[in-house]
N, C-alpha and C positions, 0 to 999 in steps of 0.2 A: 475503411478500417481506421481505428485510432481510438484515442481516449481523451479528446479535448474536453475540458471542464465545461459544465453547463452554467451559463450566467443568465440571471433573470432580468437584469437591468438592460435598458436599451443602449445602443452604441450611437454616439452623436459625432458627426463631422469626421475629420481626419482624412478626407478624400485624397488630398495631396500626398500625405504621408503614406497612405495605403498604396498609392500608385508607385511611389518611390521604392517601397519594400517589395512590391511585386516585381519590378524591374530588377532590383538587387538580387532577389532569389533566383531569377532566371540567369543572371550573369555570374553569381558568386555562390560558393558552397558554404560559406560561413558569413552570416549577416548578424550583426549585433546592434540591437536597439539600445542606445545609450542615452542617459538623461538623469536628472536628479530624482530623488524620491518623490512619489506622489504625482509625477507628471503623466502617468498613464501608460507606461511601457508594457506592462503585462496585458492590459486590456487591448492595446493596439496589436500586440503579438498574437493574441487569441483571434482577433478579427482577421488579421492577415493570414493566419493559418487556416481559418475557415474558408477564406476566399481561394486559397491555394490547394485545397484538399484534392480536387480532381486531377491535379498534375502528378500525384504521387501514387503509383499503383499499390504500394504496400502501406499507405495510410499516413496520417499525421499524428504524432505522438507527443505527449506533454509530460515533462518531468519538473515538478515543483521543488526547487532547492532552497526555498526560503527558510526552512526549519533547520538547515545545516549550519552549525557554528564552526565546523572544521571539515577536513576532507575525508575523514575515515569512512563515512558511509556514502560518499559521492557516487562511486561507480555502481554500487548496489541500488542506490536510489534511481539512477538512470535505467538500470536493468528493470526495476519495477515499473518505471514509466513506459518502457516499450513492451512490457508483458513477458519479459524473459525471467523465468524462475529456475535458473540453472542448478541442476543437481550434481554436477561434476565437481571434482576437486580442483579444477583449473582456477587461476586467478580470475576474478570477475571481469577485468578488462579484456582478457583473452576470450572469454565466453561471449562478451558483448561484441567484440570485433568480429568474431565468427558469425554471430547471429545476424549482424548488419551487413555482412560482406556481400551478399547477393540480393539485397533488398534495395528498392527505390522508395525512400521515404523521407519525410521532413520530421526532424526531431527538434522540439522547442525546449530549451533549457531556460527556465524562468527564475530570476533572482540569483544571479551568479556572483554578486558583488562580495560576499563574505569569503568566498573561496575562489577568487577570480584566477589566480595563478594555476591552481589545480584544474579548474575548468578548462583553461587554455590548453594545458598539457593533455587532458583527456580528449578534448575535441580534436586536437592534432592527430592523436593515435587513431581515433575513430574514422576521421576523414581519409587517412592514409589506407586504412584497411577496407573501407567500404566506398567504392567509387560512385554508388548510387545514392549516397547519403548527402542531405543538405541539413545544415544546422541553423536555426534561428534562435539567438540568445537575447536575453534582456539583462542588463547590468548597469550599475551606476558608473562603471568605468569599463573600457575595452578589455577583452580577454587576452590580447597580445599574441594571438596565434597567427601563424603565417597565412596570408591570403584573406585575413579578416576584412570585411567591408562594414564600416560603421555608419549607421543611420542615426543621427542625432534627433531625439524626440523633443520638440519644443513644447511649451505650453500651448493651450488652445488660443486662437486669436481672440482678442478681447477689446471691447470698447463700444461697438455699435450694436444696434438691435438685432441685426442679422448674423452677428458673429457666432462662432462655435461655442464660446464660453457662455454666452447668453442663452443659447439653445440648450446647453447642458444644464444650466441653472434652472431654466423653466421646466425641463424634463424631470429633474430630481425634485423640484418643488411640488410638482403635480403628484409625485409618489408620496411625498411627506405629508402634504395637506391636500387630499383629493378635492377638486372643485375650487381651489384657490385661484383667484383671478389677479394677475399682475399686469393688467393692460392699461391702467390709468397712467397719465403722464408722469405723476410722481413716482409710481412704482417702476415704470420703464426706466426712468433716469436713475433710480436707486439701484436697480439690478445691473445696469450698465456700469455704474460706479463700483459696485461690489466686484464685478468681473475684472474691471481694470485694476483695482487695488490688489486683488488676489492674483493678478498676472496670468489669468487663464489656467491656473494649475488645477487639474480635475479633482484631486483629493481635497484641496482647500475649498473648492466650490461645493463639493458634496457635504463637507462639514458645515459650511455656512448655510446651505439650504436647509439642513436639518433643524436649524434654529427658527425656521418660520413657524414651527408649532407654537412658539411662545412670543415671537417678536415679528414686527412688520419689516418689510424690506428697507424702509427708511431708517428704522431704529438700528438694524444691522449695519447699514452704511455709516451712520454716525459713530457707533462704537468702534467699528473697524478703522475708520479714518483716524480717530484719536489714538488708537493703539499703534498703527503704523507710523504716524507722524512722530510718535515718541521715540521711534527707533531711527535716529538720525545717523548713527554710527554704522556704516556699511561694513566695518571690519568685524563687527560682532558676529554676523553670519554673512556668507556670500549673498550677493544681491538676489539671486534666483531662489534662495532658500528662505528669505525673510518672510514672504507671504505665507508659505506653508507652515513654517515654524510658528508664526504668529497665530494662524488659524487653529493649529493643533493646541497651542497654549490657551487660546481663547475658549476652544471647545472644552478643554480640561477644566478651566475655571467655571464654565457654565454648568458642568456636571455637579450634581449634589456631592457633598463630601464623601459619603459612602460609595458613590459611583466612582469617584476619583481613586479611592482606595482600592476598589475592585479592579479598575483598569490597571493599576500598578501591579497588583498581585497576579492578574491573568497573564502578565508578560512571561511567566515561567512556562506556559504551555507552548507546545510546538505544532500541534495539529488541531483537529476539530475539538472544540471545547463543549463538552456536555454539561448540562446544569448540575447533575449529581457530582461530577468530578470537580466542578468549580466550588460547589458547597463543601466538599471534603477537603480541598486544598486551601481555599481562600478565606473560609470563615475563621473568625477569631477577633478578639478585642471588641471594638465598636461595631464590627460587621458580623451580624448574626447569620446563621445558615438560612433562616427563613427569609432574609432580605436579599439573598443573592439572585434567585430566579427573577424577581421584578427588576433588579438592577441590571441584569443581563439584557432584559427586554428594553430597558431604557437606553442602555449603551448602544443597542442595535438601532433603536429609533433615532439616535443622534449620529449614526454612521460610524461610531467608534468600532463596533463589531459588525460583521456581515453574517446574516443568517445562512446556515449550511445544513439543509435537511432539518434534523431535530436538534442540531447544535449551532455553534457559532465559530467563526474564524476572525482573527485579528490580522489586519494588514501589517506587513513587516515594518513599515515606517511608524505605525502607531504602537506596535509592540516595542520598538526601540525607545519610544518616548515613555511608555509605561515602565520599561526596565530602568530608565534613567531616574524616574521618580521612586521606584522601589529601592534603588541604591541610595537616593537622598534620604529615604525613610530608614535606612540601615536595616532593611528587611530582606534584602536580596538573598543572603545566605540562608536565612530561616525558611523562606518560601521555596527556594530551590530544593532544600532538604525535605520540606513537606510534600512537594510535588513528587520527588523521587520515592519517598516512602509510600505515598498513596498508590503509585503505579506498581511498586514492588508488591504491595498487598493485593492489587488487582491480579497480578500474575499468580500469586499464591492461591487466591480464591478461584481463579480459573482452573488451576491444576486440581484443586480439591473438588471442584464441581464437574470435572471432566466426565465422570461416569454418572450420567443422569440426564434428565429431560432438558436441561439447559445447555447441553453440550454444544449444539450448533450456535446458540447465542454467545457462548464463551469463545468459540472460534472467531466469530464475527467481531467480538469485542477486542480480542487480541490483534486481529488484523487492522481494525479501524484506529487503534491507539498505538500503532507501530512506532511512529515518530516519538511519542512521549515515553514509550517503554525504553527506547534506545537512549533518550536523554536521561531517563532515570537511572539506567544501568551505568552510563558514563559517570554520573555524579556519585553513585554508590561505590564504584570501583575505587574511588579515592577516599570517600568519606566513611564508608561502612562496608568493607569487602565481604564480610560474612553474609550480610543481607544481599549483596550483589550475587554471591554464589547461590543463595537460596532462590533468588529471582530468576537467574539464568537457567537453573535446572527446571523450574516450574514452567518457564516459557518454551523450553526446548521442543516438546512434542508439537505444540501449536505452530511454532515457527517452521518446523520441518514439513508440516502439512500445508502451511500457507506459502511455502516456497522460499522462505528466508534462510536457506541453509548456510550461506556464507556468513551472514550476521551471527547466526546461532553458533557456528564453529568458532568464529573470532572471539565472541564474548565468553563462550565456555572455556576455550583454551586460555584466555586471559585470567579468568577467575581461578582456574585449576592450577595455574602457574604460581599463584600467590601462596605464601607460607601460612595456610589456614588450617584449622583443626579438622580432624576426621569426624565423621558422623553422617547422619542421614542427608544433610544438604550436599555434602561432597559426593556421596554415593549417587544421589539423584543427578547431580551435574555430570558425573562420569557416564551414567546411563544415557542421558540426553546427548552427550558428545558421541558415544558409541553409535547411537541411532543415526546421528547426523553424518558421521564418517561413512557408515554403511550406505546410506542413501546417495552419498557422493561417489561411491564406488572405490573408496580408499580402504579396502578390506583389511590389509595388514595392520594399518594404524587402528582400525576398528577392533581387531582381535586383541591388540595390546591393551587398548582402553577397556575392552570387555573383561579381560583377565584382572585388571586393576579394580574394576567395578565388583567382580566376584569376591575379591579379597576384602574390599571395603564392606560388602554386604555381610560377609561372615563375621566381621567385627561388630556390625550393627545388631546382629541377631534379631532381625525384624523380617516378617513375612513379605511386606511390600518391597523392601530392599532386595531380598533374595529373588523375588519374581522379576523385579526390574533388571537385575543383573542377568538372569536367565533369558529374559526377552532380548536384551542387547546382544548377548553371545549367540543365541539361536538364530536371531535375525541375520546376523553376519554370515553364519554358516549357510543359511538358506539362500542368501543372495550370492554366495560363492559356488553354488551348485552342489552342496553337500547336505541334502535333505535328511539323510539318515542321522547325521550328527545333530542337525537342528531338531529333529524329533526327539532324540535321546535327552537333550538338554532341556527342552521345553516340557516334555512329558514328566521327567523326573521332578522338576520344580513344581509342577501342578500336583503331582502325587504327594509331595512333601508338605504342600501348603494348600489343602483342599477347602479352606474356609470360604466365607461369603465374599464375592468380589467387591462389595461395598467397603470392606475393611482393607482390601488390597487390590486396587484397580488394575495393577499390572497382571493379575490373573487373566483378565480379558485379552491383554496383549499376547500373553503366552499361548492362550487358546488359539488365537489367530495363527501364530507360527506353527503350532502343532497341526492345525487343519491344513495349512499350505504344504507342510512336509508330507502329510499322509497322501494327499493327491499327487504330489511329485513322485512319491514312491510307488504309485499305481494302486494304492490300497483304497479304491474308490468307495466301496461300501462303508468302510470305517470313516472315510472322509465325509460321506453323506450324513452319517449319524452325528459326527462332530459338528458339521455345519448347521444342521437343524437344531442341535442342542445350543449352539452359540447364538442362533437367531432367537430362541426362546429367552435366553438370559438377557440378550440385548433389548428385546421388547419389554421385558420386566423393568429394566432401568430406563427405558425411553431414550436410549443413546443411538447414534448413527454410525460411528466409526467402525466398530466391530461388526455391526449388522451388515454394513456395506461389503466388508470382506467375506462374510458368510454368503451373501448373495453372489459375489464374484466366484467363489468356489462351487456353489450350487450350479451356477451357469456353466462352469467348466465341466463339472461332472455330468450334467444332463447332455452337454454337447458331445463329450467323449462316449457316452452311452447311447447316442442316436436319438435324442429328444430335443431337436433344435428350437421348437416353439417354447418349451419350458426354459431352455437356456436363454432365449431372447428375453423372456419376461424377467428373469433374475438379473440379466445384464442391464436392463433398463432401470430396474430398482436400484442396482448398485450405482449407476450413473446419477440418478436423481439424488441419492444420499451424498455422493462425493461432490456434486455440484453445490449442494447445501453447505458443505464444509469448505468450498473453494479449494479442493484438493486436486491439483492438476495431475499429479502422478496417478492417483486413483482413477481419475477420468480417463487418462491414457490407457490404463489397464482394462477398464471397462469397455472402452471403444473397440479394443482389439477383440474382446470376447463377443461383443455385439456383432462385429463384422463377421466373425466366424459363424455365429448362429444364423445370420442372414444368408451367408454363403451356403450353409448346409441345407437351408430350405429352398435354395435354387435361384435367389435374386442376386445375380452377380453385380449388376450396376449399383444397386443400393449398398451391397457389401463394399464395393470399391469406394463409394462416397464416404461410408463410415470409416473405412480404413484410412482414407485420405485425411479425414478430420483427426483420426488418431495420430497420424504422422505429424500433424500440426502441433498437437499437444506434446508428443515426444520431443519435437524440436524445441518447444518452449522450455521444457525442463532439462534438455540436454542430457538425458539419462544414459549412462554408458552401456547398460545391458538390456534396456527395454523390458524391465520387469525381471521376474525370476528366470533363470537360464533355461529351464526345461520347456518354457513356452515357445522358444524360438522355432523348433521343428514343427510344432503344432500350428503355429502361425503360418508357416510356409505351406502347410497342407491346406489351410483354409483359403489362402490366396490362389492356389492352383484350382480349387473348386470354383471360386468366384470367376476366375479368368475363363474357365471352360464354359461356365454358364453364360457369361456376357460376351465373350469374344475379346481378344487382346486389345483391339483398337477402342472398343466401347469402354472396357475396363480402364484403360490408360486415360481416356478423356475424363471420365468421372472422377478418377483418383486425383488427377492433376487439378481439376477444377476445385475439388474439396480441399486439397492441400494448399491452394492459393487463397482460400476464403478465410474470413475472420473465424477464429477458433470458437468463440461463443455462439456465433450464428450457425456454424457447422454442427455444434453439439445440439442446439435446439432442433435443427433439421433431423439429426440422427434420432432424437427422441420423439420426433413427429408431434411435438406439442410445444407450446410456449413455456419457457422455464421461468421460475421466479427470479427476481433480481437479487 
């Protein structure tokens, strides 16, 4: 189990360091790999974590902190890293401590240097709460936490043909220019000299090897020697930083002018950079939009960018250099603003396109750009609060589905606390906050926000606003165990606003609440008609969210009326849709129903496995009520059936095995087929 990043480049050398880290992880619970930028701390940590994987029953988990400029999102980023999507109103650190308390795992915190004090405090709390936890951190400086064991990461050994730096240079050269031979005496001497002058710093070596497309090893040596010899003043940079700074600067100079400009402008991004986003944010002046895609490829060829799926990543050290040049160009404020406005528009477009065939794609888009969306919101909260409120409201439903409830609540409460004008943006933000509070189980706060949303919607005099407010209020009543009130609120809103859902998408959300309340009230025939009607509408729009909940209710109705195979079919359809949306709450609800259907047809062991996987998902989201309240008694009935069919000992073995397994693997097993990534 775990989430270690996949790296396509080979790992060279470092045997001595890996042995030191392995011993340190056995003797200490906090090990920090410390060293200057570009020395290879992250790559070494990844290799060490891969080697240690078998020693940790609950896996090795990776949290990338490189995009964080302050500590506001630190704990929630670590929660995301370990797969905890907590839906409770607790402080994130409390949820994380509880989640880790009985686990034996290795947590890797990568790039702690910008928030080193906060990282030290968080790690101290986690280690105190979780005796089975070990932390491996990378940072340019120690975290300062009690019991920290520091492993200094030196550059690679450099100088002779057999040294690690030479091996790395040859390895990267073969990737840059396949078939290139550097075995002649002149090339051998030149490569050794490059590695010596670059002091074995891996990032510097990668940047230098990228220049072999245009230059010979001897030419690189000559230019490098002249540049370094000119830097006689060691006070300009610390000695260990000179070679890396020189190589970055040299790589910068060797880029074409427009590539240098793009490098600087790309420094405003925090996560994976897609070409379309780069074109939208970075084009302007001499840099045309049509020139950006080839410039991205060229920067990747020169090792300034790393390819990441269909996009690109920039290493933190190189992003810092780009940001320095952006400030020198006096464009830092301009492009921070352009970045923020682009991702604000992305959130608006996602909200507008929610009810349609691109719904799944928009969920994935919001999830994959989470770091940039947060950076955009932070910027707009200061520079354009009205746009920040619009953006937060538009991202709200996506974030609640993707498990970012704490971020959603924090940002929504911040924008709503500002003295901003009333109107649709504020109403939408109140709706999103009401949904978030309800999902966290903070029902009284959700009722107050729902009432405020209703009042705002009355002033807006808009169908979508009225339906959004009704959705927020009725959802809260449903989760409080008051289905009759939930039905009254949602049904009244739907009767008052019967138009096309395309004009008011919250009509679909209200239909889901009306459906759930009908089944909770025992009006199963009406609920069946409502569910099939909702399915038809969903299919017309090509959307998944409402259709999945229609399948959930159809599964429940078939199960309650004695048709377990029909129930099983609908439960699997619901799970497939919720997996597409990466909706852990929906998956947990679906697994409970699937377990009940399997139990009803007499396979107690399979029901126990499915229920165990459901338990894993419920733990991931930390949901206080395990779905709508009325399902509790029904769930107990299904468990009794499964235990009777399997026998207590066989049931417990299967349940425990599934509960301890990886959630995604357990879901794939429950669906009895390979799931799409």
